[in-house]
N, CA, C and O atoms as a Tinker XYZ file with bonds, in Angstrom:
   476  protein
     1  N     98.774000   96.309000   89.476000    73     2
     2  CA    98.424000   95.698000   90.599000    64     1     3
     3  C     97.510000   96.230000   91.592000    63     2     4     5
     4  O     97.576000   97.402000   91.964000    81     3
     5  N     96.595000   95.336000   92.064000    73     3     6
     6  CA    95.601000   95.411000   92.847000    64     5     7
     7  C     95.430000   94.399000   93.968000    63     6     8     9
     8  O     96.301000   93.555000   94.175000    81     7
     9  N     94.290000   94.473000   94.716000    73     7    10
    10  CA    94.049000   94.110000   95.677000    64     9    11
    11  C     93.066000   92.913000   95.431000    63    10    12    13
    12  O     92.013000   93.129000   94.831000    81    11
    13  N     93.338000   91.826000   95.818000    73    11    14
    14  CA    92.949000   90.298000   95.620000    64    13    15
    15  C     91.992000   90.089000   96.341000    63    14    16    17
    16  O     90.941000   89.707000   95.826000    81    15
    17  N     92.120000   90.338000   98.125000    73    15    18
    18  CA    91.517000   89.846000   99.168000    64    17    19
    19  C     91.627000   90.768000  100.387000    63    18    20    21
    20  O     92.728000   90.986000  100.891000    81    19
    21  N     90.707000   91.212000  100.779000    73    19    22
    22  CA    90.508000   92.178000  102.169000    64    21    23
    23  C     90.236000   91.174000  103.286000    63    22    24    25
    24  O     89.136000   90.700000  103.570000    81    23
    25  N     91.209000   90.964000  103.777000    73    23    26
    26  CA    90.932000   89.881000  104.924000    64    25    27
    27  C     91.851000   90.366000  106.341000    63    26    28    29
    28  O     93.069000   90.453000  106.496000    81    27
    29  N     90.783000   90.615000  107.217000    73    27    30
    30  CA    89.712000   90.540000  107.369000    64    29    31
    31  C     89.075000   91.921000  107.356000    63    30    32    33
    32  O     89.777000   92.917000  107.533000    81    31
    33  N     87.425000   92.032000  107.098000    73    31    34
    34  CA    86.858000   93.283000  107.283000    64    33    35
    35  C     86.248000   93.049000  108.629000    63    34    36    37
    36  O     85.709000   91.949000  108.748000    81    35
    37  N     86.215000   93.837000  109.665000    73    35    38
    38  CA    86.024000   93.907000  111.127000    64    37    39
    39  C     84.657000   94.708000  111.622000    63    38    40    41
    40  O     84.434000   95.897000  111.394000    81    39
    41  N     83.957000   93.974000  112.210000    73    39    42
    42  CA    82.879000   94.946000  113.167000    64    41    43
    43  C     83.646000   95.775000  114.117000    63    42    44    45
    44  O     84.763000   95.484000  114.543000    81    43
    45  N     82.972000   96.820000  114.415000    73    43    46
    46  CA    83.375000   97.581000  115.860000    64    45    47
    47  C     83.604000   96.942000  116.997000    63    46    48    49
    48  O     82.723000   96.114000  117.230000    81    47
    49  N     84.654000   97.014000  118.004000    73    47    50
    50  CA    85.250000   98.273000  117.997000    64    49    51
    51  C     86.561000   98.235000  117.190000    63    50    52    53
    52  O     87.157000   99.272000  116.897000    81    51
    53  N     86.995000   97.003000  116.838000    73    51    54
    54  CA    88.203000   96.995000  116.018000    64    53    55
    55  C     88.011000   97.405000  114.968000    63    54    56    57
    56  O     89.115000   97.883000  114.705000    81    55
    57  N     87.331000   97.602000  114.040000    73    55    58
    58  CA    86.704000   97.733000  112.450000    64    57    59
    59  C     85.628000   98.652000  112.486000    63    58    60    61
    60  O     85.023000   99.031000  113.490000    81    59
    61  N     85.435000   98.985000  111.285000    73    59    62
    62  CA    84.108000   99.890000  110.898000    64    61    63
    63  C     83.293000   99.221000  110.050000    63    62    64    65
    64  O     82.532000   99.949000  109.414000    81    63
    65  N     83.200000   97.789000  109.796000    73    63    66
    66  CA    82.136000   97.358000  109.131000    64    65    67
    67  C     80.985000   96.960000  109.813000    63    66    68    69
    68  O     81.170000   95.788000  110.143000    81    67
    69  N     79.900000   97.339000  110.188000    73    67    70
    70  CA    79.092000   97.094000  111.315000    64    69    71
    71  C     77.904000   96.641000  110.769000    63    70    72    73
    72  O     77.726000   97.075000  109.631000    81    71
    73  N     76.869000   95.783000  111.267000    73    71    74
    74  CA    75.739000   95.117000  111.101000    64    73    75
    75  C     75.367000   94.658000  109.695000    63    74    76    77
    76  O     76.308000   94.116000  109.116000    81    75
    77  N     74.351000   94.730000  109.073000    73    75    78
    78  CA    74.131000   94.198000  107.654000    64    77    79
    79  C     74.472000   95.406000  106.883000    63    78    80    81
    80  O     75.248000   95.235000  105.943000    81    79
    81  N     74.100000   96.417000  107.074000    73    79    82
    82  CA    74.314000   97.740000  106.311000    64    81    83
    83  C     75.960000   98.059000  105.835000    63    82    84    85
    84  O     76.375000   98.331000  104.709000    81    83
    85  N     76.655000   97.931000  107.012000    73    83    86
    86  CA    78.285000   97.839000  106.396000    64    85    87
    87  C     78.705000   96.885000  105.311000    63    86    88    89
    88  O     79.074000   97.316000  104.218000    81    87
    89  N     78.655000   95.561000  105.593000    73    87    90
    90  CA    79.089000   94.601000  104.456000    64    89    91
    91  C     78.194000   94.952000  103.207000    63    90    92    93
    92  O     78.746000   94.985000  102.107000    81    91
    93  N     77.095000   95.168000  103.289000    73    91    94
    94  CA    76.225000   95.602000  102.323000    64    93    95
    95  C     76.781000   96.719000  101.357000    63    94    96    97
    96  O     76.706000   96.708000  100.129000    81    95
    97  N     77.368000   97.711000  102.177000    73    95    98
    98  CA    77.918000   98.948000  101.609000    64    97    99
    99  C     79.358000   98.607000  100.876000    63    98   100   101
   100  O     79.754000   99.137000   99.838000    81    99
   101  N     79.993000   97.688000  101.584000    73    99   102
   102  CA    81.259000   97.434000  100.870000    64   101   103
   103  C     81.255000   96.210000   99.817000    63   102   104   105
   104  O     82.253000   95.901000   99.166000    81   103
   105  N     80.053000   95.572000   99.731000    73   103   106
   106  CA    79.931000   94.629000   98.726000    64   105   107
   107  C     79.564000   95.743000   97.442000    63   106   108   109
   108  O     80.072000   95.701000   96.321000    81   107
   109  N     78.693000   96.595000   97.851000    73   107   110
   110  CA    78.599000   97.671000   96.552000    64   109   111
   111  C     79.559000   98.491000   96.070000    63   110   112   113
   112  O     79.643000   98.745000   94.869000    81   111
   113  N     80.484000   99.047000   97.104000    73   111   114
   114  CA    81.419000   99.818000   96.401000    64   113   115
   115  C     82.515000   98.721000   95.921000    63   114   116   117
   116  O     83.144000   99.206000   94.981000    81   115
   117  N     82.945000   97.468000   96.221000    73   115   118
   118  CA    84.005000   96.794000   95.534000    64   117   119
   119  C     83.391000   96.089000   94.452000    63   118   120   121
   120  O     84.081000   95.369000   93.730000    81   119
   121  N     82.172000   96.224000   94.271000    73   119   122
   122  CA    81.561000   95.475000   93.009000    64   121   123
   123  C     81.952000   94.363000   92.568000    63   122   124   125
   124  O     81.942000   94.212000   91.346000    81   123
   125  N     82.359000   93.385000   93.340000    73   123   126
   126  CA    82.890000   92.173000   92.712000    64   125   127
   127  C     84.157000   92.170000   92.346000    63   126   128   129
   128  O     84.510000   91.128000   91.793000    81   127
   129  N     85.119000   93.154000   92.494000    73   127   130
   130  CA    86.229000   93.108000   92.129000    64   129   131
   131  C     87.298000   92.572000   92.976000    63   130   132   133
   132  O     88.436000   92.323000   92.576000    81   131
   133  N     86.854000   92.404000   94.207000    73   131   134
   134  CA    88.013000   92.013000   95.372000    64   133   135
   135  C     87.486000   91.019000   96.423000    63   134   136   137
   136  O     86.691000   91.378000   97.292000    81   135
   137  N     87.827000   90.092000   96.348000    73   135   138
   138  CA    87.511000   88.991000   97.399000    64   137   139
   139  C     87.456000   89.409000   98.961000    63   138   140   141
   140  O     88.436000   89.885000   99.534000    81   139
   141  N     86.237000   89.189000   99.576000    73   139   142
   142  CA    86.267000   89.637000  101.033000    64   141   143
   143  C     86.117000   88.501000  101.700000    63   142   144   145
   144  O     85.508000   87.497000  101.332000    81   143
   145  N     86.771000   88.711000  102.836000    73   143   146
   146  CA    87.050000   87.599000  104.035000    64   145   147
   147  C     86.545000   88.049000  105.227000    63   146   148   149
   148  O     87.131000   89.006000  105.733000    81   147
   149  N     85.458000   87.518000  105.880000    73   147   150
   150  CA    85.127000   87.933000  107.345000    64   149   151
   151  C     83.907000   88.261000  107.652000    63   150   152   153
   152  O     82.974000   87.887000  106.943000    81   151
   153  N     83.733000   88.951000  108.667000    73   151   154
   154  CA    82.768000   89.625000  109.610000    64   153   155
   155  C     81.774000   88.916000  110.774000    63   154   156   157
   156  O     80.797000   89.407000  111.339000    81   155
   157  N     82.276000   87.818000  110.899000    73   155   158
   158  CA    81.687000   87.147000  112.157000    64   157   159
   159  C     82.699000   87.654000  113.425000    63   158   160   161
   160  O     83.893000   87.373000  113.524000    81   159
   161  N     82.025000   88.349000  114.219000    73   159   162
   162  CA    82.776000   89.258000  115.421000    64   161   163
   163  C     83.199000   87.960000  116.225000    63   162   164   165
   164  O     82.432000   87.032000  116.480000    81   163
   165  N     84.464000   88.030000  116.567000    73   163   166
   166  CA    85.163000   87.085000  117.267000    64   165   167
   167  C     84.703000   87.101000  118.785000    63   166   168   169
   168  O     84.092000   86.128000  119.225000    81   167
   169  N     84.985000   88.183000  119.584000    73   167   170
   170  CA    84.428000   88.180000  121.059000    64   169   171
   171  C     83.122000   88.250000  121.054000    63   170   172   173
   172  O     82.573000   87.290000  121.595000    81   171
   173  N     82.301000   89.221000  120.540000    73   171   174
   174  CA    80.963000   89.412000  120.837000    64   173   175
   175  C     80.005000   88.524000  120.394000    63   174   176   177
   176  O     78.905000   88.489000  120.947000    81   175
   177  N     80.324000   87.687000  119.318000    73   175   178
   178  CA    79.562000   86.438000  119.115000    64   177   179
   179  C     80.137000   85.004000  119.065000    63   178   180   181
   180  O     79.408000   84.016000  119.147000    81   179
   181  N     81.285000   84.949000  118.947000    73   179   182
   182  CA    81.881000   83.633000  118.923000    64   181   183
   183  C     82.086000   83.404000  120.416000    63   182   184   185
   184  O     81.404000   82.432000  120.739000    81   183
   185  N     82.760000   83.912000  121.471000    73   183   186
   186  CA    83.009000   83.908000  122.742000    64   185   187
   187  C     81.788000   84.168000  123.343000    63   186   188   189
   188  O     81.113000   83.208000  123.714000    81   187
   189  N     81.386000   85.301000  123.505000    73   187   190
   190  CA    80.093000   85.729000  124.291000    64   189   191
   191  C     78.930000   85.012000  124.032000    63   190   192   193
   192  O     78.204000   84.596000  124.935000    81   191
   193  N     78.638000   84.786000  122.427000    73   191   194
   194  CA    77.284000   84.662000  122.292000    64   193   195
   195  C     76.917000   83.471000  122.346000    63   194   196   197
   196  O     77.639000   82.688000  122.963000    81   195
   197  N     75.857000   83.053000  121.803000    73   195   198
   198  CA    75.428000   81.307000  121.987000    64   197   199
   199  C     75.181000   81.003000  120.279000    63   198   200   201
   200  O     75.256000   81.782000  119.330000    81   199
   201  N     74.876000   79.618000  120.327000    73   199   202
   202  CA    74.703000   79.159000  118.867000    64   201   203
   203  C     73.783000   79.989000  117.975000    63   202   204   205
   204  O     74.234000   80.318000  116.878000    81   203
   205  N     72.567000   80.362000  118.305000    73   203   206
   206  CA    71.846000   81.344000  117.698000    64   205   207
   207  C     72.105000   82.567000  117.286000    63   206   208   209
   208  O     71.500000   83.077000  116.343000    81   207
   209  N     73.231000   83.285000  118.096000    73   207   210
   210  CA    73.718000   84.246000  117.918000    64   209   211
   211  C     74.771000   84.318000  116.712000    63   210   212   213
   212  O     74.911000   85.258000  115.929000    81   211
   213  N     75.489000   83.095000  116.741000    73   211   214
   214  CA    76.393000   82.574000  115.651000    64   213   215
   215  C     75.604000   82.569000  114.154000    63   214   216   217
   216  O     75.915000   83.186000  113.135000    81   215
   217  N     74.589000   81.744000  114.365000    73   215   218
   218  CA    73.903000   81.492000  113.050000    64   217   219
   219  C     73.159000   82.611000  112.370000    63   218   220   221
   220  O     73.105000   82.763000  111.150000    81   219
   221  N     72.513000   83.483000  113.397000    73   219   222
   222  CA    72.066000   84.681000  112.947000    64   221   223
   223  C     73.121000   85.620000  112.274000    63   222   224   225
   224  O     72.774000   86.197000  111.244000    81   223
   225  N     74.590000   85.856000  112.852000    73   223   226
   226  CA    75.582000   86.878000  112.166000    64   225   227
   227  C     76.032000   85.977000  110.925000    63   226   228   229
   228  O     76.327000   86.512000  109.856000    81   227
   229  N     76.082000   84.385000  111.127000    73   227   230
   230  CA    76.479000   84.353000  109.627000    64   229   231
   231  C     75.497000   84.462000  108.683000    63   230   232   233
   232  O     75.928000   84.661000  107.547000    81   231
   233  N     74.086000   84.381000  108.822000    73   231   234
   234  CA    73.114000   84.684000  108.041000    64   233   235
   235  C     73.339000   86.018000  107.442000    63   234   236   237
   236  O     73.402000   86.219000  106.229000    81   235
   237  N     73.445000   86.823000  108.266000    73   235   238
   238  CA    73.334000   88.381000  108.120000    64   237   239
   239  C     74.631000   88.531000  107.109000    63   238   240   241
   240  O     74.560000   89.186000  106.070000    81   239
   241  N     75.530000   88.012000  107.434000    73   239   242
   242  CA    76.842000   88.254000  106.494000    64   241   243
   243  C     76.628000   87.650000  105.357000    63   242   244   245
   244  O     76.852000   88.358000  104.375000    81   243
   245  N     76.228000   86.456000  105.124000    73   243   246
   246  CA    75.997000   85.930000  103.564000    64   245   247
   247  C     74.815000   86.582000  102.914000    63   246   248   249
   248  O     74.603000   86.532000  101.702000    81   247
   249  N     74.126000   87.141000  103.708000    73   247   250
   250  CA    72.775000   88.046000  102.745000    64   249   251
   251  C     73.581000   89.009000  102.300000    63   250   252   253
   252  O     73.398000   89.307000  101.120000    81   251
   253  N     74.567000   89.696000  102.974000    73   251   254
   254  CA    75.286000   91.031000  102.379000    64   253   255
   255  C     75.753000   90.542000  101.063000    63   254   256   257
   256  O     75.517000   91.299000  100.121000    81   255
   257  N     76.285000   89.583000  100.835000    73   255   258
   258  CA    77.059000   89.041000  100.022000    64   257   259
   259  C     76.628000   87.984000   98.887000    63   258   260   261
   260  O     77.329000   87.266000   98.174000    81   259
   261  N     75.228000   88.138000   98.964000    73   259   262
   262  CA    74.609000   87.061000   98.151000    64   261   263
   263  C     74.953000   87.043000   96.846000    63   262   264   265
   264  O     75.169000   85.961000   96.300000    81   263
   265  N     75.044000   88.116000   96.223000    73   263   266
   266  CA    75.536000   88.141000   94.722000    64   265   267
   267  C     76.747000   88.158000   94.563000    63   266   268   269
   268  O     77.023000   88.210000   93.364000    81   267
   269  N     77.995000   88.130000   95.501000    73   267   270
   270  CA    79.120000   88.291000   95.267000    64   269   271
   271  C     79.535000   86.892000   95.425000    63   270   272   273
   272  O     79.317000   86.335000   96.502000    81   271
   273  N     80.213000   86.155000   94.291000    73   271   274
   274  CA    80.822000   84.780000   94.426000    64   273   275
   275  C     82.164000   85.023000   95.024000    63   274   276   277
   276  O     82.782000   84.010000   95.352000    81   275
   277  N     82.802000   86.332000   95.254000    73   275   278
   278  CA    84.006000   86.440000   95.793000    64   277   279
   279  C     84.158000   86.631000   97.008000    63   278   280   281
   280  O     84.888000   87.570000   97.324000    81   279
   281  N     83.565000   85.864000   98.019000    73   279   282
   282  CA    83.375000   86.009000   99.476000    64   281   283
   283  C     83.757000   84.851000  100.287000    63   282   284   285
   284  O     83.347000   83.764000   99.881000    81   283
   285  N     84.440000   84.871000  101.319000    73   283   286
   286  CA    84.690000   83.758000  101.892000    64   285   287
   287  C     84.343000   84.130000  103.503000    63   286   288   289
   288  O     85.051000   84.905000  104.148000    81   287
   289  N     83.383000   83.595000  103.949000    73   287   290
   290  CA    82.900000   83.900000  105.325000    64   289   291
   291  C     83.986000   83.482000  106.258000    63   290   292   293
   292  O     84.587000   82.424000  106.069000    81   291
   293  N     84.311000   84.427000  107.450000    73   291   294
   294  CA    85.219000   83.888000  108.386000    64   293   295
   295  C     85.012000   85.117000  109.623000    63   294   296   297
   296  O     84.089000   85.932000  109.610000    81   295
   297  N     86.160000   85.038000  110.749000    73   295   298
   298  CA    86.008000   85.377000  111.816000    64   297   299
   299  C     87.088000   86.716000  111.504000    63   298   300   301
   300  O     87.980000   86.791000  110.658000    81   299
   301  N     86.707000   87.577000  112.374000    73   299   302
   302  CA    87.610000   89.133000  112.139000    64   301   303
   303  C     89.072000   88.641000  112.704000    63   302   304   305
   304  O     90.063000   89.193000  112.226000    81   303
   305  N     89.201000   87.871000  113.459000    73   303   306
   306  CA    90.603000   87.466000  113.923000    64   305   307
   307  C     90.847000   85.797000  114.264000    63   306   308   309
   308  O     90.054000   84.944000  113.864000    81   307
   309  N     91.979000   85.497000  115.008000    73   307   310
   310  CA    92.151000   84.025000  115.300000    64   309   311
   311  C     90.967000   83.874000  116.287000    63   310   312   313
   312  O     90.432000   84.827000  116.854000    81   311
   313  N     90.601000   82.524000  116.437000    73   311   314
   314  CA    89.684000   82.196000  117.460000    64   313   315
   315  C     90.315000   81.904000  118.725000    63   314   316   317
   316  O     91.288000   81.182000  118.940000    81   315
   317  N     89.441000   82.736000  119.723000    73   315   318
   318  CA    89.973000   82.385000  121.246000    64   317   319
   319  C     89.608000   81.201000  121.781000    63   318   320   321
   320  O     88.505000   80.696000  121.574000    81   319
   321  N     90.658000   80.599000  122.622000    73   319   322
   322  CA    90.466000   79.301000  123.357000    64   321   323
   323  C     89.014000   79.479000  124.161000    63   322   324   325
   324  O     88.303000   78.521000  124.463000    81   323
   325  N     88.768000   80.556000  124.389000    73   323   326
   326  CA    87.479000   80.807000  125.193000    64   325   327
   327  C     86.063000   80.255000  124.204000    63   326   328   329
   328  O     84.967000   80.046000  124.726000    81   327
   329  N     86.297000   80.096000  122.897000    73   327   330
   330  CA    85.226000   79.848000  122.060000    64   329   331
   331  C     84.667000   78.293000  122.413000    63   330   332   333
   332  O     85.347000   77.271000  122.499000    81   331
   333  N     83.351000   78.429000  122.573000    73   331   334
   334  CA    82.815000   77.119000  122.691000    64   333   335
   335  C     83.119000   76.172000  121.533000    63   334   336   337
   336  O     83.463000   76.683000  120.467000    81   335
   337  N     83.036000   74.974000  121.622000    73   335   338
   338  CA    82.799000   74.161000  120.328000    64   337   339
   339  C     81.458000   74.283000  119.767000    63   338   340   341
   340  O     81.238000   74.366000  118.559000    81   339
   341  N     80.614000   74.291000  120.637000    73   339   342
   342  CA    78.888000   74.376000  119.923000    64   341   343
   343  C     79.026000   75.840000  119.016000    63   342   344   345
   344  O     78.351000   76.034000  118.005000    81   343
   345  N     79.915000   76.725000  119.503000    73   343   346
   346  CA    79.671000   77.954000  118.459000    64   345   347
   347  C     80.501000   77.791000  117.502000    63   346   348   349
   348  O     80.347000   78.598000  116.586000    81   347
   349  N     81.542000   76.851000  117.338000    73   347   350
   350  CA    82.490000   76.772000  116.409000    64   349   351
   351  C     81.279000   75.583000  115.406000    63   350   352   353
   352  O     81.095000   75.803000  114.208000    81   351
   353  N     80.880000   74.909000  115.811000    73   351   354
   354  CA    80.278000   73.996000  115.056000    64   353   355
   355  C     78.836000   74.649000  114.437000    63   354   356   357
   356  O     78.328000   74.238000  113.394000    81   355
   357  N     78.292000   75.699000  115.239000    73   355   358
   358  CA    77.132000   76.279000  114.625000    64   357   359
   359  C     77.684000   77.170000  113.622000    63   358   360   361
   360  O     77.023000   77.213000  112.584000    81   359
   361  N     78.759000   77.915000  113.665000    73   359   362
   362  CA    79.329000   78.704000  112.447000    64   361   363
   363  C     79.689000   77.512000  111.512000    63   362   364   365
   364  O     79.088000   77.798000  110.477000    81   363
   365  N     80.137000   76.699000  111.368000    73   363   366
   366  CA    80.577000   75.787000  110.056000    64   365   367
   367  C     79.210000   75.061000  109.558000    63   366   368   369
   368  O     79.036000   74.794000  108.369000    81   367
   369  N     78.454000   74.827000  110.357000    73   367   370
   370  CA    77.087000   74.046000  110.030000    64   369   371
   371  C     76.172000   75.244000  109.163000    63   370   372   373
   372  O     75.597000   75.114000  108.082000    81   371
   373  N     76.254000   76.319000  109.958000    73   371   374
   374  CA    75.015000   77.567000  109.104000    64   373   375
   375  C     75.799000   77.877000  107.865000    63   374   376   377
   376  O     75.169000   77.882000  106.807000    81   375
   377  N     77.268000   78.174000  107.840000    73   375   378
   378  CA    77.627000   78.436000  106.366000    64   377   379
   379  C     77.580000   77.259000  105.624000    63   378   380   381
   380  O     77.102000   77.530000  104.522000    81   379
   381  N     77.821000   76.225000  105.706000    73   379   382
   382  CA    77.695000   75.070000  104.701000    64   381   383
   383  C     76.314000   74.958000  104.421000    63   382   384   385
   384  O     76.107000   74.889000  103.209000    81   383
   385  N     75.242000   74.913000  105.161000    73   383   386
   386  CA    73.742000   74.637000  105.075000    64   385   387
   387  C     73.511000   75.863000  103.995000    63   386   388   389
   388  O     73.030000   75.626000  102.887000    81   387
   389  N     73.897000   77.217000  104.413000    73   387   390
   390  CA    73.298000   78.449000  103.627000    64   389   391
   391  C     73.710000   78.308000  102.307000    63   390   392   393
   392  O     72.935000   78.455000  101.362000    81   391
   393  N     75.137000   77.971000  102.164000    73   391   394
   394  CA    75.834000   78.019000  100.862000    64   393   395
   395  C     75.111000   76.899000   99.981000    63   394   396   397
   396  O     74.738000   77.158000   98.837000    81   395
   397  N     74.958000   75.856000  100.465000    73   395   398
   398  CA    74.557000   74.962000   99.694000    64   397   399
   399  C     72.930000   75.075000   99.199000    63   398   400   401
   400  O     72.556000   74.614000   98.120000    81   399
   401  N     72.140000   75.676000  100.037000    73   399   402
   402  CA    70.744000   76.382000   99.856000    64   401   403
   403  C     70.833000   76.890000   98.663000    63   402   404   405
   404  O     69.903000   76.685000   97.883000    81   403
   405  N     72.122000   77.770000   98.194000    73   403   406
   406  CA    72.117000   78.809000   97.272000    64   405   407
   407  C     72.852000   78.240000   96.085000    63   406   408   409
   408  O     73.103000   78.890000   95.071000    81   407
   409  N     73.154000   77.076000   96.270000    73   407   410
   410  CA    73.853000   76.377000   94.942000    64   409   411
   411  C     75.301000   76.811000   95.059000    63   410   412   413
   412  O     75.914000   76.732000   93.994000    81   411
   413  N     76.083000   77.308000   96.235000    73   411   414
   414  CA    77.483000   77.949000   96.125000    64   413   415
   415  C     78.343000   76.382000   96.655000    63   414   416   417
   416  O     77.873000   75.278000   96.929000    81   415
   417  N     79.396000   76.758000   96.645000    73   415   418
   418  CA    80.388000   75.619000   96.991000    64   417   419
   419  C     80.730000   76.123000   98.739000    63   418   420   421
   420  O     80.924000   77.243000   99.213000    81   419
   421  N     80.698000   74.847000   99.340000    73   419   422
   422  CA    80.882000   74.996000  100.726000    64   421   423
   423  C     82.028000   74.267000  101.244000    63   422   424   425
   424  O     82.045000   73.036000  101.252000    81   423
   425  N     83.003000   74.993000  101.686000    73   423   426
   426  CA    84.332000   74.283000  102.297000    64   425   427
   427  C     84.573000   74.721000  103.655000    63   426   428   429
   428  O     84.125000   75.797000  104.053000    81   427
   429  N     85.125000   74.096000  104.248000    73   427   430
   430  CA    85.982000   74.490000  105.442000    64   429   431
   431  C     87.431000   74.275000  105.827000    63   430   432   433
   432  O     87.952000   73.208000  105.502000    81   431
   433  N     88.080000   75.117000  106.440000    73   431   434
   434  CA    89.389000   75.150000  106.652000    64   433   435
   435  C     89.702000   75.047000  108.051000    63   434   436   437
   436  O     90.588000   75.797000  108.460000    81   435
   437  N     89.245000   74.399000  108.726000    73   435   438
   438  CA    89.443000   74.937000  110.146000    64   437   439
   439  C     90.473000   73.778000  110.057000    63   438   440   441
   440  O     90.379000   72.786000  109.335000    81   439
   441  N     91.651000   74.138000  111.079000    73   439   442
   442  CA    92.792000   73.350000  111.418000    64   441   443
   443  C     92.301000   71.731000  112.371000    63   442   444   445
   444  O     91.262000   71.587000  113.016000    81   443
   445  N     93.274000   70.821000  112.205000    73   443   446
   446  CA    93.200000   69.736000  112.791000    64   445   447
   447  C     93.149000   70.105000  114.486000    63   446   448   449
   448  O     93.909000   70.924000  115.002000    81   447
   449  N     92.232000   69.430000  115.139000    73   447   450
   450  CA    92.403000   69.871000  116.240000    64   449   451
   451  C     90.821000   70.616000  116.571000    63   450   452   453
   452  O     90.238000   70.699000  117.652000    81   451
   453  N     90.450000   71.043000  115.381000    73   451   454
   454  CA    89.192000   72.011000  115.331000    64   453   455
   455  C     88.020000   71.350000  115.155000    63   454   456   457
   456  O     87.790000   70.236000  115.625000    81   455
   457  N     87.125000   72.117000  114.370000    73   455   458
   458  CA    85.807000   71.338000  114.484000    64   457   459
   459  C     85.825000   70.239000  113.811000    63   458   460   461
   460  O     85.275000   69.281000  114.354000    81   459
   461  N     86.381000   70.048000  112.588000    73   459   462
   462  CA    86.284000   68.757000  111.591000    64   461   463
   463  C     86.775000   67.699000  112.448000    63   462   464   465
   464  O     86.164000   66.653000  112.233000    81   463
   465  N     87.746000   67.593000  113.426000    73   463   466
   466  CA    88.264000   66.568000  114.079000    64   465   467
   467  C     87.499000   66.131000  115.500000    63   466   468   469
   468  O     87.894000   65.243000  116.257000    81   467
   469  N     86.392000   66.908000  115.672000    73   467   470
   470  CA    85.576000   66.668000  116.776000    64   469   471
   471  C     84.794000   65.971000  116.695000    63   470   472   473
   472  O     84.556000   65.275000  117.682000    81   471
   473  N     84.034000   65.812000  115.531000    73   471   474
   474  CA    83.052000   65.113000  115.124000    64   473   475
   475  C     83.254000   63.678000  114.374000    63   474   476
   476  O     82.275000   63.036000  113.996000    81   475
């Protein structure tokens, strides 16, 4: 029996997978054996950041796992009610756009009342 998915891996202060080097090292160590889920910082990026911060962080994380088909981009925790709809839209749009440009499948699973139902 092994690990199928690590959910989530988190940036500091709650976790220890930081910046671009952290996810790159995680991807290297797991060598496509385990699905990874996460690493968009819930508070610093989604709540306190702006749309450009969200898009930049999505790109960083996707770049770290560019060669790993076993990756789900997500947040480190639940999305706080303080999160702006614009940041949620930026997250979904950037993830979809980037995935499609690399020939990957792009799906979203934000629940009703979330991003998909607002547009």
